[in-house]
C-alpha positions, 0 to 999 in steps of 0.5 A: 530477500533482505528485511528492513525495520519499519521506523521505530517499531519492531516490525521487519518487512521485505523491501517489496511488499504486496498490495491487494487493491486489485484483489478487491475486484472493484477498481482494477477490473475483474480479478479471480479470487483463486488467482489472487490467493495463488498470487499471495502464496507466490509472493510469500514463497518469494520472500515477501512478508508485508501484505497491505490491504484495506476495507475500501478494497472491494468493501472488505473483499480484499481482506476476506481473500487475504484471510483465506490465503493466510490460513496455515501460512500466517507465521512471519507475515506482517499484515497491514490494513487501514481504517476510515474508508469503507468504499471510497475516499468520499466516505471517510469516517474516523469517529471512535464508533466507526473505528471500533466497528471497522476494526472488528470487521477487519479482524473477522475478515482477516481471521486474525486476533491482532493487526500488525500495522493499522493505518489511517487511510485518509484524514477525516476533516469531520472528526478531530484527529485527537479523537481518532488517535485516542481511540487507536491508542485504546485499541492498541492497549487492548492488543487488537493492533500492534502499531499505528501508521498513517496514509496520505497525511502531510507533516502537520497532520502527522505532528498532531497525531504523534502528540497522542500516540506513536506513529511508526509509518507513513504510506504515501503515493510514490513512483518514478512519475510521482516524486512529490514526497521527496521535497518534504515528506522524506526528510520529515520521516527520516528526521522522526524515524518514521518508515515510508511504505509507498504505494502506486509503485508502478503508476497503475501499471503504466511503468510496466511499459504495456501501455503504448497508447492511451488505454480505454479501460474496461468496465470496473477498471477505474484507475484512470480516475485515480491516477492522472498519468493516463491523461495529457500532458503527463501521459506524453511525459511519462512515455518519454521516461518509459523509453529511457527506462526501457534502455536500462531494462535492456542493458540489465536484461530485466523487465521494465517493472523491475527497474521501476521497483528497484529504483524506488526502494533504494531511495533515501528513507524508503522502507518498503514499496507496495506492488499489486499483483493479479496472478502468480507471474506478476507476484514473482516478477515483482519480488525478483526486483 
């Protein structure tokens, strides 16, 4: 597998990264921890070295699972986690005290001395961004984090952050169904040498082609509340797109998900695309894209 540099940092990451949102076991339905650990190992064995997580995924559970999976396998792995959200986007807190507490908790759960890429999960309207960045630069100087990134930010917010500290990456939502970042964010990141590490690659599983009818998700599976693809009128438009993608997949004798992943990471400015996996088969299939 090839590796790409994240913006102006010294991080070299695989173009397909592993997302661990589902491993929090509280949003995408029930997931067995042993299956999650095996999926992490399969991704690493397939050449994936970027693994992204967050305290918000299961209130720290995904970080704990990742920490267990990386025991004895930490070399060469780029750990990216986030700060500011503990359970849901409704409880954003980027005050200095909360940042320090969340960082120590993440380090403990990940069983790590430093975090390679520490990302602001969402902007906090209650805390001045300058205060947040000053705290992140402080813990960076202490060696607890190596690089600072942001997620779900716009250009104005990144500009404010860059006045205080170096921002090496942006993590936005991006897929064949949601291409909004191509308008402004991609040109901005290319201009300022900021790496784009994207999430939502398979649109909550829709771009695997497995949903032929509007799904009724089981208990503890809340993806339809986060992604608007599972509602009309986007649902019908997405199905027409999927039909075209299935033709491409047949021509290349590849699974539909690999077509969606492959298309994404060849777009201008994209450093790595994050794809979730609940088991070994999914992890390997994603990496093979």
